[in-house]
MDAnalysis code that builds the backbone (N, CA, C; Angstrom):
import MDAnalysis as mda
import numpy as np

u = mda.Universe.empty(165, n_residues=55, atom_resindex=np.repeat(np.arange(55), 3), trajectory=True)
u.add_TopologyAttr("name", ["N", "CA", "C"] * 55)
u.add_TopologyAttr("resid", np.arange(1, 56))
u.add_TopologyAttr("resname", ["MET", "PRO", "ASP", "TYR", "LEU", "ASN", "SER", "GLY", "LEU", "ARG", "LEU", "GLY", "TRP", "LEU", "ILE", "ASN", "PRO", "GLN", "GLY", "LYS", "GLU", "VAL", "GLU", "ILE", "TYR", "ARG", "PRO", "ASN", "GLN", "ALA", "VAL", "GLU", "THR", "ALA", "LYS", "PHE", "PRO", "VAL", "THR", "LEU", "SER", "GLY", "GLU", "THR", "ILE", "LEU", "PRO", "ASN", "PHE", "GLU", "LEU", "ALA", "LEU", "PRO", "LEU"])
u.atoms.positions = np.array([
    [-2.840, -2.606, -10.958],
    [-1.599, -2.217, -10.350],
    [-0.383, -2.707, -11.142],
    [-0.461, -3.863, -11.783],
    [0.708, -4.279, -12.563],
    [1.124, -3.240, -13.606],
    [0.149, -2.584, -14.243],
    [0.503, -1.549, -15.220],
    [1.245, -0.397, -14.563],
    [0.800, -0.007, -13.380],
    [1.479, 1.077, -12.661],
    [2.901, 0.663, -12.281],
    [3.050, -0.571, -11.796],
    [4.382, -1.060, -11.444],
    [5.287, -1.092, -12.675],
    [4.743, -1.524, -13.801],
    [5.532, -1.554, -15.035],
    [5.901, -0.160, -15.522],
    [5.135, 0.840, -15.084],
    [5.416, 2.229, -15.475],
    [6.344, 2.942, -14.503],
    [6.796, 2.237, -13.469],
    [7.762, 2.829, -12.551],
    [7.264, 3.078, -11.144],
    [6.030, 2.677, -10.828],
    [5.511, 2.834, -9.471],
    [6.427, 2.131, -8.482],
    [6.749, 2.813, -7.391],
    [7.635, 2.206, -6.399],
    [6.901, 1.760, -5.141],
    [5.707, 2.313, -4.917],
    [4.912, 1.914, -3.763],
    [3.459, 2.235, -4.074],
    [2.588, 1.245, -3.950],
    [1.168, 1.465, -4.228],
    [0.294, 0.814, -3.180],
    [-0.776, 1.499, -2.840],
    [-1.756, 0.977, -1.886],
    [-3.098, 0.878, -2.582],
    [-3.688, -0.272, -2.560],
    [-5.034, -0.469, -3.077],
    [-5.924, -0.695, -1.858],
    [-6.671, 0.347, -1.487],
    [-7.443, 0.346, -0.246],
    [-8.875, -0.091, -0.535],
    [-9.328, -1.091, 0.197],
    [-10.682, -1.604, 0.083],
    [-11.422, -1.304, 1.392],
    [-12.134, -0.169, 1.465],
    [-12.794, 0.184, 2.725],
    [-13.920, -0.777, 3.109],
    [-14.634, -1.331, 2.128],
    [-15.709, -2.264, 2.445],
    [-15.153, -3.555, 3.047],
    [-14.065, -4.033, 2.493],
    [-13.441, -5.261, 2.992],
    [-12.502, -5.025, 4.154],
    [-12.267, -3.749, 4.485],
    [-11.379, -3.357, 5.586],
    [-9.994, -3.990, 5.454],
    [-9.436, -3.859, 4.241],
    [-8.083, -4.345, 4.007],
    [-7.404, -3.491, 2.944],
    [-6.107, -3.593, 2.890],
    [-5.321, -2.858, 1.909],
    [-4.287, -3.803, 1.309],
    [-4.089, -3.683, 0.012],
    [-3.028, -4.436, -0.663],
    [-1.879, -3.472, -0.911],
    [-0.681, -3.893, -0.560],
    [0.509, -3.053, -0.687],
    [1.371, -3.628, -1.808],
    [1.664, -2.785, -2.777],
    [2.421, -3.193, -3.963],
    [3.784, -2.526, -3.966],
    [4.803, -3.340, -4.248],
    [6.181, -2.865, -4.416],
    [6.778, -3.620, -5.605],
    [7.686, -2.985, -6.345],
    [8.281, -3.686, -7.491],
    [9.013, -4.961, -7.066],
    [8.867, -5.993, -7.848],
    [9.594, -7.258, -7.671],
    [9.355, -7.907, -6.315],
    [8.182, -7.661, -5.732],
    [7.827, -8.292, -4.465],
    [6.389, -8.804, -4.549],
    [6.097, -9.793, -3.732],
    [4.730, -10.295, -3.651],
    [3.840, -9.221, -3.034],
    [2.585, -9.230, -3.409],
    [1.620, -8.291, -2.847],
    [1.420, -8.622, -1.376],
    [1.464, -7.590, -0.546],
    [1.234, -7.750, 0.887],
    [-0.184, -7.273, 1.196],
    [-0.919, -8.032, 1.992],
    [-2.272, -7.651, 2.387],
    [-2.289, -7.394, 3.882],
    [-2.910, -6.267, 4.278],
    [-3.028, -5.927, 5.692],
    [-4.483, -5.601, 5.992],
    [-4.927, -6.008, 7.151],
    [-6.295, -5.744, 7.607],
    [-6.319, -4.465, 8.438],
    [-7.452, -3.750, 8.381],
    [-7.658, -2.586, 9.235],
    [-7.793, -3.087, 10.670],
    [-7.418, -2.347, 11.671],
    [-6.723, -1.069, 11.599],
    [-5.256, -1.283, 11.248],
    [-4.733, -0.354, 10.468],
    [-3.330, -0.412, 10.062],
    [-2.854, 1.012, 9.801],
    [-1.590, 1.231, 10.025],
    [-0.971, 2.507, 9.654],
    [0.027, 2.209, 8.556],
    [-0.201, 2.808, 7.394],
    [0.679, 2.602, 6.246],
    [1.826, 3.594, 6.300],
    [2.990, 3.138, 5.950],
    [4.184, 3.972, 5.941],
    [4.570, 4.304, 4.508],
    [5.044, 5.524, 4.316],
    [5.555, 5.924, 3.012],
    [6.923, 5.339, 2.719],
    [7.466, 4.618, 3.700],
    [8.764, 3.960, 3.579],
    [9.823, 4.960, 3.115],
    [10.703, 4.567, 2.215],
    [11.738, 5.490, 1.728],
    [11.236, 6.348, 0.576],
    [10.044, 6.007, 0.047],
    [9.474, 6.746, -1.081],
    [8.911, 8.081, -0.616],
    [8.176, 8.061, 0.490],
    [7.600, 9.264, 1.109],
    [8.009, 9.280, 2.582],
    [9.251, 9.646, 2.869],
    [9.718, 9.606, 4.257],
    [8.813, 10.433, 5.176],
    [8.601, 9.906, 6.358],
    [7.804, 10.553, 7.409],
    [6.315, 10.600, 7.100],
    [5.858, 10.003, 6.007],
    [4.439, 9.979, 5.699],
    [3.824, 8.721, 6.290],
    [2.688, 8.906, 6.983],
    [1.937, 7.774, 7.502],
    [0.453, 8.013, 7.235],
    [-0.252, 6.940, 6.932],
    [-1.683, 7.005, 6.703],
    [-2.340, 5.979, 7.619],
    [-3.102, 6.467, 8.599],
    [-3.782, 5.578, 9.532],
    [-5.145, 5.203, 8.966],
    [-5.408, 3.915, 8.907],
    [-6.695, 3.401, 8.445],
    [-7.353, 2.722, 9.636],
    [-8.343, 3.380, 10.250],
    [-8.999, 2.817, 11.433],
    [-9.995, 1.730, 11.060],
    [-10.550, 1.102, 12.076],
    [-11.595, 0.087, 11.843],
    [-12.815, 0.678, 11.257],
])
């Protein structure tokens, strides 16, 4: 993900279905980890987009 962020990525999700967690990447911010169930938001990058990750 660091390479993607260095290339201009503004929001990235690294989804681990086996571990039931997702890492959320944003430029110049610490990686955020969320456990399933979670609904991911596209924030200002993809307005009105949501991705629900159930248990």
